[in-house]
Every structure is written in structure tokens, then in C-alpha cells.
C-alpha positions in Angstrom: 22.6 12.1 1.8 19.4 10.2 0.9 16.3 12.3 1.2 12.6 11.4 1.2 10.8 12.7 -1.9 7.1 13.3 -1.5 6.2 16.4 -3.6 5.6 14.6 -6.9 3.2 12.2 -5.3 0.8 14.9 -4.3 1.2 16.4 -7.8 0.3 13.1 -9.5 -2.7 12.7 -7.3 -3.9 16.2 -8.1 -3.5 15.6 -11.8 -5.7 12.5 -11.6 -8.3 14.4 -9.7 -8.0 12.2 -6.6 -7.8 13.1 -3.0 -5.2 12.1 -0.4 -6.6 10.2 2.6 -5.2 9.2 5.9 -3.3 6.0 6.5 -5.2 2.6 6.8 -5.0 2.4 10.6 -7.8 4.4 12.3 -6.3 4.1 15.8 -5.3 7.4 17.5 -1.7 8.4 17.2 0.5 8.0 20.2 1.8 11.1 22.0 5.4 10.1 21.3 5.2 11.5 17.8 2.7 14.2 17.0 3.3 14.4 13.3 0.4 13.1 11.1 0.9 9.5 10.2 0.4 10.3 6.5 3.6 12.5 6.6 5.7 9.6 7.9 7.4 7.8 5.1 7.3 4.0 5.6 9.8 1.7 3.8 8.5 -0.9 1.3 10.8 -3.8 0.9 8.6 -6.5 -0.6 9.5 -6.0 -4.3 6.6 -7.2 -6.5 4.4 -8.1 -3.6 0.6 -8.0 -4.0 -1.3 -5.3 -2.2 -5.1 -5.5 -1.9 -7.4 -2.5 -2.2 -11.2 -2.1 -2.3 -12.1 -4.1 -5.3 -8.7 -4.7 -6.8 -5.1 -5.8 -6.3 -1.8 -4.4 -7.6 1.8 -5.6 -7.3 4.3 -3.2 -5.7 6.9 -2.1 -8.3 9.9 -4.3 -8.4 12.4 -1.7 -7.3 14.7 -1.2 -4.3 14.4 1.9 -2.1 10.7 2.4 -2.2 8.7 4.0 0.5 5.0 4.9 1.0 3.6 8.2 2.2 -0.1 7.3 1.9 -2.0 4.1 2.0 -5.8 3.4 2.4 -8.2 0.9 0.9 -8.6 3.3 -2.0 -5.3 5.3 -2.3 -1.6 4.5 -2.3 1.3 6.8 -3.0 4.9 5.5 -3.2 8.2 7.1 -4.1 11.8 6.0 -4.5 14.7 7.1 -2.4 17.2 9.0 -4.4 20.6 10.7 -3.8 19.4 13.6 -5.9 16.3 15.2 -4.4 15.5 16.9 -7.7 15.0 13.6 -9.5 12.2 11.4 -8.3 10.2 8.3 -9.3 6.6 8.0 -8.0 3.8 5.4 -8.2 0.2 6.0 -7.4 -3.1 4.1 -7.0 -6.4 5.9 -6.9 -10.1 5.1 -6.7 -12.2 7.7 -8.5 -16.0 8.1 -8.2 -17.1 10.5 -10.9 -20.8 10.0 -10.4 -21.5 8.8 -14.0 -21.1 5.5 -15.7 -18.8 4.8 -18.7 -19.7 2.3 -21.4 -16.6 2.6 -23.6 -12.9 3.5 -23.5 -13.5 6.4 -25.8 -16.1 7.9 -23.5 -13.8 7.4 -20.6 -10.8 8.9 -22.4 -12.7 12.1 -23.2 -13.9 12.5 -19.6 -10.4 11.8 -18.1 -8.7 14.3 -20.5 -11.0 17.1 -19.2 -10.7 16.0 -15.6 -6.9 15.8 -15.6 -6.5 19.1 -17.3 -8.8 20.7 -14.8 -6.3 19.6 -12.1 -3.3 21.2 -13.8 -2.0 24.3 -12.0 -0.9 26.8 -14.7 1.3 28.6 -12.2 3.2 25.4 -11.5 3.0 23.4 -14.7 3.5 24.1 -18.4 1.9 21.2 -20.3 3.8 20.1 -23.4 1.6 17.1 -24.4 -1.3 15.2 -23.1 -2.6 12.0 -24.7 -5.7 10.0 -23.6 -6.2 6.8 -25.6 -9.1 4.4 -25.3 -7.9 0.9 -24.4 -8.8 -2.3 -22.5 -7.4 -4.1 -19.5 -8.8 -7.5 -18.4 -11.7 -6.9 -20.7 -12.7 -3.5 -19.1 -12.8 -0.1 -20.8 -9.7 2.0 -19.9 -8.0 5.2 -20.8 -4.2 5.1 -21.2 -2.6 8.5 -20.6 0.7 10.2 -21.1 1.4 13.7 -19.9 4.7 15.6 -20.4 5.1 18.9 -18.7 7.6 21.5 -17.3 7.3 21.7 -13.5 8.5 25.0 -11.9 8.7 23.3 -8.5 8.0 24.7 -5.0 11.1 26.7 -4.6 13.6 28.6 -6.8 15.9 26.2 -8.6 13.5 23.2 -8.4 12.4 23.5 -12.1 12.4 20.2 -13.9 10.7 18.0 -16.5 7.8 15.9 -15.5 6.6 12.7 -17.2 3.4 10.9 -16.2 2.1 7.6 -17.5 -0.8 5.5 -16.4 -4.2 4.1 -17.0 -7.7 4.6 -15.7 -10.1 1.6 -15.9 -13.8 1.0 -15.2 -14.4 -1.6 -12.5 -16.2 -4.7 -13.7 -19.0 -4.5 -11.1 -19.7 -0.7 -11.2 -19.6 1.3 -14.4 -19.2 4.5 -12.4 -16.2 3.3 -10.3 -12.7 4.1 -11.8 -9.4 2.6 -10.8 -6.3 4.8 -11.7 -2.8 3.3 -11.6 0.1 5.6 -12.6 3.8 6.3 -12.4 5.9 9.4 -13.0 9.5 10.7 -13.2 10.5 14.3 -12.4 14.0 15.6 -13.0 16.7 16.9 -15.3 15.9 14.3 -18.0 14.6 14.6 -21.5 12.6 11.4 -21.5 11.5 8.6 -19.1 14.3 6.5 -17.9 13.9 3.1 -19.7 14.2 1.1 -16.4 11.4 3.1 -14.9 9.2 2.8 -18.0 9.6 -1.0 -18.0 8.9 -1.3 -14.2 6.1 1.2 -14.4 4.3 -0.6 -17.2 4.6 -3.9 -15.3 3.0 -2.0 -12.3 0.1 -1.0 -14.5 -0.3 -4.5 -16.0 -0.4 -6.0 -12.5 -3.8 -4.5 -11.8 -6.3 -7.3 -11.0 -10.0 -6.6 -10.3 -11.6 -8.2 -7.3 -15.2 -8.4 -6.1 -16.3 -5.2 -4.4 -18.4 -7.1 -1.8 -17.8 -10.4 0.0 -19.9 -13.3 -1.4 -23.1 -14.1 0.6 -21.5 -17.2 2.2 -18.6 -15.1 3.5 -21.0 -12.5 4.9 -23.0 -15.3 6.6 -19.8 -16.7 8.1 -18.8 -13.3 9.4 -22.2 -13.0 11.1 -21.6 -16.3 12.8 -18.2 -15.2 14.0 -19.6 -11.9 15.4 -22.4 -13.8 17.1 -19.9 -16.1 18.8 -20.8 -19.1 16.7 -17.3 -19.6 15.3 -17.8 -23.4 14.9 -20.9 -22.6 12.7 -18.7 -20.4 10.4 -15.9 -22.9 9.9 -17.6 -25.1 7.2 -18.5 -22.1 5.1 -15.1 -20.6 5.5 -13.3 -23.8 4.6 -15.4 -24.3 1.5 -14.7 -20.7 0.3 -11.0 -20.8 1.2 -10.5 -24.1 -0.5 -12.1 -22.7 -3.7 -9.6 -19.8 -3.6 -11.4 -17.0 -1.7 -8.4 -15.4 -0.1 -10.5 -13.2 2.2 -12.1 -16.2 3.7 -8.7 -17.9 3.9 -7.3 -14.9 5.9 -10.3 -15.1 8.3 -10.2 -18.8 8.9 -6.4 -18.9 9.2 -6.5 -16.3 11.9 -9.3 -18.1 13.8 -7.4 -21.4 13.7 -4.0 -20.0 14.7 -5.5 -18.1 17.7 -8.1 -20.7 18.7 -10.8 -18.1 18.7 -14.0 -19.9 19.7 -12.6 -23.3 18.5 -9.6 -25.4 19.5 -6.4 -23.9 18.1 -5.0 -25.7 15.1 -2.0 -23.6 13.9 -0.8 -26.2 11.4 -4.2 -26.1 9.6 -4.4 -22.3 10.1 -1.0 -21.8 8.5 -2.2 -23.6 5.3 -5.1 -21.1 5.0 -2.9 -18.1 5.7 -0.6 -19.2 2.8 -3.6 -19.1 0.5 -4.6 -15.6 1.8 -1.2 -14.1 1.1 -1.6 -14.7 -2.6 -3.6 -11.4 -2.6 -1.4 -9.8 0.1 -3.9 -9.7 2.9 -2.1 -7.9 5.7 -3.8 -9.8 8.5 -2.6 -13.0 7.0 1.0 -11.7 6.6 1.0 -10.6 10.3 -0.5 -13.9 11.5 2.2 -15.9 9.6 4.8 -13.8 11.4 3.1 -14.6 14.7 3.1 -18.3 13.9 6.9 -18.3 13.5 7.5 -15.7 16.3 5.6 -17.9 18.9 6.5 -21.3 17.4 2.8 -22.2 16.8 2.8 -25.6 15.2 6.4 -25.0 13.9 9.8 -24.5 15.6 10.2 -20.9 16.6 12.0 -19.1 13.8 12.6 -15.3 14.3 14.1 -14.9 10.9 10.9 -16.3 9.2 8.8 -14.2 11.6 10.7 -11.0 10.6 10.1 -11.8 6.9 6.3 -11.9 7.3 6.2 -9.0 9.8 8.2 -6.9 7.3 5.8 -7.7 4.5 2.9 -6.6 6.8 4.9 -3.5 7.9 5.2 -2.6 4.2 1.5 -2.0 4.3 1.9 0.2 7.3 0.6 -2.4 9.8 1.5 -0.8 13.2 1.6 -4.1 15.2 4.0 -5.6 12.8 6.2 -2.5 13.0 6.0 -2.6 16.8 7.2 -6.2 16.7 10.1 -5.5 14.3 11.2 -2.7 16.6 11.2 -5.2 19.5 13.3 -7.6 17.4 15.8 -4.9 16.7 15.9 -3.8 20.3 16.5 -7.4 21.5 18.9 -8.4 18.7 16.7 -11.3 17.6 18.3 -11.9 14.2 21.4 -9.8 14.2 23.4 -7.4 16.4 21.1 -5.3 18.6 20.3 -2.0 16.9 18.5 0.6 19.0 18.4 3.1 16.2 16.5 0.7 13.9 14.2 -0.2 16.8 13.4 3.4 17.3 12.7 3.9 13.6 10.2 1.1 13.7 8.5 2.4 16.8 8.3 5.9 15.4 6.5 4.5 12.3 4.2 2.2 14.4 3.3 5.1 16.6 2.6 7.3 13.6 0.3 4.5 12.3 -1.7 4.4 15.5 0.1 2.0 17.9 0.0 3.4 21.4 2.5 0.9 22.9 5.1 1.8 20.2 4.7 5.4 21.2 5.5 4.6 24.8 8.5 2.5 23.9 9.7 5.3 21.7 9.3 7.8 24.5 10.7 5.6 27.3 13.8 4.2 25.6 15.6 7.4 24.6 14.6 7.4 21.0 14.6 11.1 20.7 18.4 11.0 20.4 18.0 9.4 17.0 15.7 12.1 15.6 17.3 14.1 12.7 18.0 17.8 13.4 15.1 20.2 12.7 14.8 21.0 9.0 16.5 17.9 7.7 
């Protein structure tokens, strides 16, 4: 039986000195599922897809069977489903704010060695080796790290080897802001699995730095939108989006698709949404799903809609998860599947969607819940 594996994720976060935060959605949980949203594993199917964070983008590891347990603008924790619960692969993204600037990779490596070793629990881990090496990524100072340890586990019989690899880099715009990207393997293995090391290194190299703040023109355009002067924002947004600003493209694409304050133009809006998804903006992914779901400027195409909704759902977007549940319930693209519908609604409710919680409650979804303790 496949089991969800989350223990190593918290361990990796602790080693990096980071903190686990709540999921991206700030909406209240629905009563249909009282478990914290961060405890609900969400599947991740978009292999290699870009995910945006506050000031950077990474590509999801190109692996099947991934799931996320935490996702915010600053933190992500992903694991891989495995038949053997004592062998796990994990991937993490962290934003660290140490309160001091770093001018060189060597200075950063010395700091991170001390910080990571402070996070080690000697009752849990026996460290075998720890290397912090000064390096660069995209012209920025970094510390590449390798940690090998023996992990006693949470329960008797869980003891296993633990291998961690990653890098911590200084953001281009703030010398006291660190981005940590890492991966790990835990299990009855003597060294990292080669396939994991290859995929993990690609995950590290996918890190791209982005501006921490929107450019002045985009801030001005947003002020126009908030004031109800959408038409006044369009020229600025089009200029930015055409020049490659994916955030501006996501905003103008949504405005044109919905016709918010201006006549709807879903054909033009879709062009801008396709620019925005280059950096994985979840609103753009959802709105592309809506374009094909409702047939806005294109023939209705539930299969294409499900593709874009699924990529948004990968990032724990509750409205996309709600819609996928409705698709499964109605049998839009395949045979009707109430169990899959309920799974989507459970995740959507856990991520803050009230309607999904009501659908879960009112459509007999409790019958699909696993027995307690499993």
C-alpha cells in the first residue's frame, strides 16, 4: 500500500533553520474537514513546472508521484510517494532571514555550517559528515552543502541513513535574504540514488531570482485597478507584459478574460495568460482553465480546462481543486468517479474553500475516508 511520507520534510526544514508555515490560502477551513490544511498532502502532477515564490522561481522536480505538504510564498515541502514508508525522497524550498548581510560565499558557508549544526537533534541524528562549500549561482554567493547522517527515526525500527544535498544563496536585491533549495533521501541505502541525485541537482539549478517588489509602473497600474480605473491601467500593463513582465501579464490577462471594468476580450486575455504561465503564476493557470471550461473565445474544451486547473491545483489553489472535483463528479472527461471528486473536495476544503467543504459533506464523501490510523 502506498503511504504518504512527511517526516523527512520537517527534518530537512529544521536542519536548514527554517520554519514551517501555513498553506498559501488564507481563507478559513470548511467544517467538512477539521484537519489543518498543512497536514493534507496535495498531489503534484506538473513535472518540471515552474512555481513562483517571493523573489524567485524554481521548477518542480521532474518525477512522478510527488505531493506537497506545505506551500507558501516563502516555503515549499514536497515528498514522493513510495511503497516502502522507510525510504523517502524529499524536496524543500526555504526563505531565510538571518538579520545580517553576506558579501561572499565563504562568509555564507561559515554561517550556514553553524546554523545547520545548531538545528541537529543529537538524540535523533548522528552526523557522519557535513560539508559547506562556497560557490556561485546566477552570479550570486552561495553555499553548497552535503550532510550525511544516521537517523534513529520517530519509532523503534525506523532507523535509517539520511543524505541531504542543497544550496543556500544570497538574493541579488538583499544581501541579508537567503534562498535555500534542497533535497534528501532517507532509507536503507548506503548512498544517494543516482536518479535522485540527477533530478535533485536539476531542481537546484532551476532556481531563478526574480524582483522582490513590483516595478513602479506595475504598482501604479494596480493602484488604477483598485481605484476602479481599469482602462487607465491597461496601457501600463500591456507595455509591461509585452516586455516580459509575467506578473503584469497575469493581471491583464485576468482583467480581459473577465471583462473587469473594460469590455471582455478573452482572445487577447488568453495571449497574456500564456505569457504569465512561463513563471507559473497560479492565477494565470486557473484563468486559462476557466477560458476552456466556459468556452471564452475558444470552443469549450473540458480536457484542456482540466489540464490548466490541475496545474493550478498542484499549487494548492482551492478553486481549481473544487472545479476538478466537480469534473470528476459529473464525468466531464471520463467515467464519473465520486471517490476522486471527494478527494479533490477534501483538499479544496483543507485549503480554504467553503463550497468544497459543503459538497464533501452533502455528497456522502465520508464513506471514502480511510479508516482511523491509516
